[in-house]
Every structure is written in C-alpha cells, then in structure tokens.
N, C-alpha and C positions, 0 to 999 in steps of 0.2 A: 564629616558628612557620611562616610561609609560606616563608621561606628554607630551612628544614629540609625542608619538603615538596618544594621544587624540587630540593634536593640528593639527596633519596631517590628520588623517582619519576621524575625526568628520565632518569637512566641506565637505570633498569629499563625504561621505555617505549621508549627508543631501542634498547636491546639486544634487547628482544623484537621490535620492528619489523624490525630488520635481520636477526634470526635467521629470521623467517618469510619475508622477502623473498629472502634468499640460499638458503633452503631450497627455494623455488620455482625459482630461476634455475639452481642447480647440478644436475648429473646425479645421480639417486638412487643410481647404482652407486658413485659416489665422493663421496657427499655425507654428511659427518659430522653435518650439522644436520637430516637428514630426520626422525629420531625426535623430536628436540626441537621441530621445527616442528609435527609432529602433536600433541605434548603441549600446546603453546601453543594450537593451534587447538581442541583439546578443552576446555581451560580457558575459551576465549572462548565456546564453545557453552554451557558450564555457566553462565557469567556472564549470557549472553543469556537462557537459560531462567529463571534467578533473577530477572532484570529483568521478564520476562513474568509470573512468579508474583507479584511485588510489585505489578505493575499490576492483576492480577486481585484481589488482596487489597484494594487501594485501591478498586477498583470495588465490591466487596462492602461495604466499610466505608461508603462514601458512600451507597449505596442503603439500607443497614440504618439509617443515621442518619436518612434521610428518613422511613423507615417508623416508627421509634421516636418521632420528633417530630411525626408526622402532618403533615408539610409538604405544600403543594399539589403534587398529582401523585404522592403516595405509592403509590396503587394500581399505577401503571406501574412503580415501583421494585419493588413486590412481585412483579409478573409477571416482571420481569427476573431477580430472584433465583430465583424458582421454576423458570423454564425453564433458567437457567444451571446451577443445582445438579442438576436432573434430567438434563440432557444430560451434565454432568460425571460424575455417578455412573454412568450407563449406559455412557458411553464408557470409563471406567476399569475398571469391573467386567466388562462383557461384551465390550468392544472396539468398534472403529469399524465392524465389519462386522455388528454385531447388527441384526436387522430393524427394531427400534423406532428405533434411532439413524439408520438409513438413511431411515426414514419421516419422522423429524423434519427431517433435512436436505433431503429431497425436497419435503415439503409445508409446511415452515415457513421454512427458511433460503433456499431458492431463490426462493419467491414474494416474500419480503421484499426480496431483492436485486433481483428484477425490478421490484418496485414502486418502489424507490429509483431505478433506472435510468429508469423511465417518468417519475417526478417530475422527474428531472434533465433529461430531454428537453423536457418541458413548460415547465420554468423557462427553458431555453435559448431556446425560441421566444418566450416572453413577454419575455425580456430583449432579444431582437432587435427585437420590435415596439416596446418602449419606447425602444430606441435609435433606431429610425427616427423616432419621434414627436419626440424631443428633438434629435437631430442627424441631419439629412437629408443624409448624405454618400453617396458611391459605395461606400465601404467598408462602411457600415452596411447598404446594400441587398444587397451581396454576402454579408455575414454572414447576413442573414435568408434569402436565397434558398438558400444552401448548407444551412442548418439545416433548412429545410422540405423540400428535395430529399432530404437524407439520411433524414429521418423517413419520407417517403413511399416511398422505396426500400427501407426496412428493414421496415416493418410490413406486415401483410397488407391486401389490398384487398378490398372487397366484390365478391362474384361469383366464380365458379369459374374462368372463362377469363381468361387474361392478355391484355390489350389491347396494341396497339403502343405507346401512351403509357406504360403501366406498364413494359413492357420497356425503353423508352428511359430512363425514370427509374431503373430498377434498374441499367442499364449506367452511367448517369451517377454514381449513388451509389457503385458499385463503383470507378469510375475516381477519384473524389474521395478515397475512403478508402484506396485502394491507392497513389495517387501523392502527393497533397498531405498527407493525414493521416499516412501512413506516413513520408514524408520529414520532416515536423515532429517525429514521435515519435523518429525516429532522431537528429535534431538535438538533441532534449532529452536523450536517453540519452548522446550523445557529450559534451554539456555536463556532465552529472552525472559521467561518467567522468573528464573532465578536472578537474573540481572535487575529486573524491575523490582523484585522483593528487596534485594540488597540496597538498591538506590532509595527505595521508599523508607527502609529502616534507617538509613543514614540521614535522610531528611527529617524523619520523626525524632531521631536522637540529636538533631542539630549538628551533626558532623559535617554535612554538606549544606551550603547556603547559596544555591544558584539564583534564588530570587533577589539577593542583595548584590549581585555582581554588576 
C-alpha cells in the first residue's frame, strides 16, 4: 500500500512542483506553463482554505465538547464559541466593513493583542531577572539591560515634557531595534528562506516524500 502511494503521488508532486517553478522562471509571453501554473496555485489556495476551515471546525468541536461535559473552564469555551460565531456571522452577512465588526476588532481584538504583548514584555523582564539570579554572566546582564532599555524607550513616561534621559533612552532603543534586532530578524528570514528552498528542492528531486507518509 505504501509502495503504491509512492508510485502514485511522487510523480504528481514532482510534476506539479516543476510546473510551478518553470512557470515562474520562463517568460510569460512564450511560457506554455503559465496557465497551468496559475491553476495549480489556485488549487493550492483552495486546499489551504480547506485546511483553515477544518482547523476552525476542530476548534468548535473541542470547545463544544468541553461545554457539553461541563469540564473545568467550560465558561471560557462558551465565550469563545459565542464571540467566534457572532464575529463569523456578522462578517459573512454584512462584510468586514460593517460598523459592528469594526468595533469588535477595535475594542476587543486590538486590546487583547496589546495585552498579550504587554504580558510578553513582563515575562521577558522576569525571565531576565531570574536568569541574573541563577546565572550571573555578562550575557545575562546584557540581556536584562537591553530588555529594560527597550521597554523604557517604547512605553510612555510620566509627565508631559521629555527629559534628556528619556530622549537618550528612546534613541538607544531605536538604535537597538533598527540595527541588532533588524539584523537578527533578517538572519532568521534568510535561514527560513534557505530551509524552504532546500526542502522544496528535496521534494522536487523526490528525495523527501512527506505526502506519502
């Protein structure tokens, strides 16, 4: 059965991958694969949308099961289902530009995201403090100082007038985020791109067959 899956899906995956790749590399004016490439990409979008829909259905099933069995924390599951279904119905029926949908996004979604970011910042500082208490190294001190400096330079300060110290901290925070953080982010993105290229080439050359597992 597994050998049959290899023989069936390996040529299909390799042919689809090379078709999309050559469709991008060749000129559209003399490219016989342009239409086929667009068709395969549309199929990929539909498959991704179906995967998202299955994830949402699984989310609904899990929370509905908690509510039915009255498991600990079931009121939170009920709130998740209520807000999810309300937002979904309003968005599908009236569209994303409907005033109520905009209000839900502005006064519910954005505050929740801001709270999560604030919680992440506090957790980062606490992790730095615990790291300093357990491992007193120069790197731990640099980590804690940079975290506190970025927090002080990002958040508002008490008082209306900006002092020289505050301006210096803001400049230092901007320099850290635009030089070190941006450089690290670019390195991570380059690593992801290289990993994606390597994985894609292995699939195109039939070295990896994740579709047959």
